[in-house]
C-alpha positions in Angstrom: 115.1 21.5 81.3 115.0 22.2 85.0 118.0 24.5 84.7 116.1 26.5 82.0 113.0 26.7 84.1 115.0 28.0 87.2 116.6 30.6 85.1 113.2 31.8 83.7 111.7 31.9 87.2 115.0 33.8 88.5 114.6 36.3 85.7 111.0 36.9 86.4 111.5 37.4 90.1 114.4 39.9 89.3 112.2 41.8 87.0 109.3 41.8 89.5 111.6 43.0 92.3 113.2 45.6 90.1 109.7 47.0 88.9 108.5 47.1 92.6 111.6 48.9 93.7 111.3 51.4 90.9 107.8 52.0 91.6 108.4 52.3 95.4 111.3 54.7 94.8 109.1 56.8 92.6 106.4 57.0 95.1 108.8 58.0 97.8 110.3 60.7 95.7 106.9 62.0 94.6 105.8 62.1 98.5 109.1 63.9 99.3 108.6 66.4 96.5 105.0 67.1 97.5 105.2 67.2 101.4 108.9 67.8 102.4 110.9 71.0 101.6 114.3 71.6 102.8 115.7 75.1 103.3 118.2 77.0 105.7 120.5 79.8 106.2 124.0 80.6 107.6 124.7 83.7 109.4 128.2 85.0 110.4 130.2 88.1 110.7 132.6 90.3 112.4 132.0 92.5 115.5 133.9 95.2 117.3 132.8 96.7 120.7 134.6 99.6 122.1 134.5 100.9 125.8 134.8 99.0 129.1 133.9 95.7 127.3 136.2 96.1 124.5 136.2 93.1 122.1 137.0 92.2 118.5 135.8 89.0 117.0 134.5 87.0 114.0 131.6 85.0 114.9 129.1 82.3 113.6 125.7 83.5 114.7 123.3 80.9 113.2 123.3 77.8 111.1 119.9 76.6 110.6 118.2 73.9 108.5 114.4 73.6 108.1 112.1 70.8 106.9 108.6 71.9 106.1 105.7 70.5 104.4 101.8 70.5 104.2 99.0 68.0 103.8 95.3 68.1 103.1 95.4 71.1 100.7 97.5 73.2 103.2 95.1 72.7 106.1 97.8 70.6 108.0 101.6 71.7 108.0 104.6 71.0 110.0 108.0 72.4 110.6 111.4 71.1 112.0 114.1 73.6 112.3 117.6 72.8 113.8 120.4 75.2 114.7 123.9 73.8 114.3 125.8 76.9 115.5 127.4 76.3 119.0 125.5 73.5 120.7 123.1 71.8 118.1 119.5 72.3 119.2 116.0 72.1 118.0 114.4 75.4 117.5 111.1 74.6 116.0 109.2 71.5 116.1 105.4 71.9 115.5 102.2 71.0 113.6 99.5 73.4 112.7 95.9 72.6 111.9 94.2 75.3 109.8 90.6 74.4 109.1 89.3 78.1 109.1 90.9 81.6 108.7 89.3 82.5 112.1 90.4 79.4 114.0 93.7 77.6 113.7 95.7 75.2 116.1 99.4 75.1 116.8 101.1 72.5 118.9 104.8 72.0 119.7 107.8 74.2 120.1 107.6 77.6 118.4 108.0 81.3 119.0 105.7 82.7 121.6 103.3 85.5 120.5 104.5 88.0 123.0 105.3 91.5 121.2 105.2 91.9 117.5 108.9 91.7 116.6 109.7 88.5 118.4 107.3 86.4 116.1 106.9 88.3 113.0 110.5 89.5 112.3 112.7 86.5 111.3 116.5 86.6 111.4 116.6 86.7 107.6 114.3 89.7 107.3 114.6 91.7 110.5 116.1 95.1 109.9 118.8 95.1 112.5 121.4 92.5 113.3 120.7 92.7 117.1 117.0 92.4 118.1 115.5 95.2 120.2 115.7 95.1 124.1 112.1 94.1 124.3 112.7 91.1 122.2 115.9 90.1 123.8 115.2 90.5 127.3 111.3 90.3 127.8 110.5 87.7 125.1 113.0 85.2 126.4 115.8 85.5 124.1 118.2 86.3 127.1 117.8 84.9 130.6 119.1 87.9 132.5 115.8 88.6 134.2 114.1 85.3 134.5 116.9 82.8 133.7 115.3 81.5 130.4 117.2 82.1 127.2 115.2 80.2 124.7 115.5 82.1 121.3 112.0 83.5 122.0 110.4 80.1 122.0 108.7 77.6 124.3 106.7 74.3 124.2 103.0 74.6 124.2 99.7 75.1 122.4 98.0 78.1 120.9 94.9 79.0 118.8 95.1 81.8 116.5 93.2 83.4 113.4 91.7 86.4 111.8 88.4 88.0 111.3 86.9 90.4 108.6 88.8 89.8 105.3 89.8 92.8 103.2 92.1 92.7 100.2 94.0 89.6 101.3 94.5 90.3 105.0 92.4 90.2 108.2 91.5 93.4 110.1 91.3 91.6 113.5 94.1 89.0 114.3 94.5 87.1 117.6 96.7 84.5 119.3 95.8 82.8 122.6 98.3 80.3 124.0 99.5 78.1 127.0 103.1 77.2 127.4 105.4 75.4 129.8 107.3 78.5 130.6 110.8 76.7 131.0 112.3 77.1 127.5 113.1 74.9 124.7 113.9 71.2 124.5 113.1 70.6 128.2 110.3 69.6 130.3 108.4 72.0 132.5 110.2 72.4 136.0 107.1 73.4 137.9 103.3 73.1 138.1 102.6 76.5 136.6 102.0 77.4 132.9 102.5 80.6 131.0 99.5 82.2 129.5 100.0 84.5 126.5 97.4 86.6 124.5 98.0 88.9 121.5 95.8 91.2 119.5 96.8 92.7 116.1 94.3 95.2 114.4 95.0 96.2 110.8 92.5 99.1 110.0 94.1 99.5 106.6 96.7 97.7 104.5 100.3 98.6 105.8 99.3 99.8 109.1 98.7 97.9 112.4 98.4 98.3 116.1 99.3 95.5 118.6 98.9 94.5 122.1 100.0 91.5 124.0 100.0 90.1 127.6 101.9 87.3 129.3 101.4 85.8 132.7 104.4 83.6 134.0 105.6 82.0 137.1 109.2 80.9 136.8 111.6 78.8 139.0 114.6 81.1 139.1 117.6 80.9 141.4 115.9 80.5 144.9 112.8 82.1 144.0 110.3 79.4 143.2 107.2 80.4 141.2 108.6 84.0 140.7 105.7 85.8 139.1 106.7 87.8 136.1 103.7 89.2 134.2 104.4 91.5 131.3 102.6 93.5 128.6 103.5 95.1 125.4 101.9 97.6 122.9 103.1 98.8 119.5 102.3 100.1 116.1 103.8 99.6 112.6 103.6 101.0 109.2 104.9 99.1 106.2 104.7 100.5 102.6 106.6 99.8 99.4 109.6 102.0 100.5 109.1 102.9 104.1 109.0 100.8 107.3 108.3 102.3 110.9 107.6 100.3 114.0 107.5 101.0 117.7 106.8 99.0 120.9 106.7 99.8 124.5 106.8 96.9 127.2 106.6 96.4 131.0 107.4 93.4 133.0 107.4 92.8 136.9 110.1 90.2 137.6 109.3 89.4 141.3 108.8 92.9 142.1 111.5 94.4 139.9 109.6 96.6 137.4 111.3 96.6 134.1 110.5 98.9 131.2 111.8 98.8 127.5 110.9 100.8 124.3 112.2 101.0 120.7 111.3 103.1 117.8 112.7 102.4 114.3 112.5 103.5 110.6 113.9 102.1 107.5 113.9 103.1 103.9 114.1 100.6 101.0 115.5 102.0 97.8 114.5 100.7 94.4 117.9 99.0 94.2 118.6 96.3 96.7 119.7 98.7 99.4 118.1 99.6 102.7 119.0 102.1 105.4 117.6 102.2 108.9 117.8 103.8 112.3 116.5 102.8 115.9 116.5 104.2 119.2 115.6 102.1 122.4 116.0 101.9 126.1 115.6 99.5 128.9 115.7 100.1 132.6 114.5 98.3 135.9 114.2 99.4 139.6 117.1 97.2 140.7 119.3 98.6 138.1 120.3 95.2 136.6 120.1 97.2 133.3 119.9 100.9 132.6 120.8 101.4 128.9 119.9 103.5 125.9 121.1 102.5 122.5 121.2 104.2 119.1 121.7 102.0 116.0 122.2 103.1 112.4 122.6 100.5 109.7 122.4 99.5 106.1 121.6 96.4 104.3 122.5 95.3 100.7 121.0 92.2 99.1 122.7 91.7 95.6 121.1 88.2 95.1 118.0 86.5 96.4 120.0 84.1 98.5 122.5 86.6 100.0 122.1 89.5 102.3 124.8 91.8 103.9 124.1 94.1 107.0 126.2 96.7 108.6 125.3 98.3 111.9 126.9 100.8 114.0 125.5 101.5 117.5 126.3 103.8 120.5 125.1 102.5 123.9 124.7 104.8 127.0 124.7 103.1 130.3 124.1 104.3 133.9 127.4 105.1 135.6 128.5 102.8 138.5 130.8 104.5 141.1 131.4 107.3 138.7 132.7 105.0 136.0 131.5 105.7 132.5 130.5 102.5 130.7 129.3 103.9 127.4 130.4 102.1 124.2 130.5 102.2 120.6 130.0 99.1 118.4 130.4 98.1 114.8 128.7 94.9 113.5 128.9 93.3 110.1 126.7 90.3 109.2 126.5 88.0 106.1 123.5 85.7 105.6 123.5 83.1 102.9 120.1 81.3 102.5 119.1 78.3 100.5 
């Protein structure tokens, strides 16, 4: 009798535990399906550079995985993005609170709102394989001028939003933020903070003008609190087939005035093929860089999750001691997305 009672109790406990585990598992799956979305992309290709810096190489550019989700009927969302190419690093880690179209809050590590291209043209959608000189050198994707190579990102806080709604877009859009100014995944290394503000005005659908300003003080080499204020202005037009965009920017890196400019145009055919061209330059008073570059390219997207790009470029550089340093390059990039 006692054995029969024991077996009955054991069976009841087993059933209860199994039911609880199944219910818990279903709740976890339901939560994950609703609030956790996994995506990513892999970019790699082949590059040839002719001239004084002659090189030929296959390369892995980016290998990124993102986890995103939202709560409270899309008013609160988050993003975690990790890049596994080279040294693994966290690119994005932020939360956003969006109570109103005119007033939103973003906190964490994310792209800084300086210039239009840096924040609004992602690696899987930007027209060219190499970003413009403005994005590369003035929006902190390369540390040649201020020592900060941070994929155009920083740790900080910003408010943003839009006013005057029309046909699904805001006519006036703004960003105002304060950032560490030291790059990604590290603490601030001085008492100063970066202040960035940007305004985008869209008078009609497909056209916009933009202006941004950034004040920064950076510890670079022996120059503590090196002031490097910068500003940028631009305009863009985006229709069903045509895309045109241009920006001009200036920065003062501790007394070294730097100027950069680009203008590009692209045409999207009805079939999944696009062609594009861009002219740009960068120069500074200390002659750290004095370059002009012309790039012609094409993109082919046979499937939703695959994009192929081909760019050819010719770079004109200032001569040093009478030596010509112009170069010609070919770049092929494949992007696989999931």
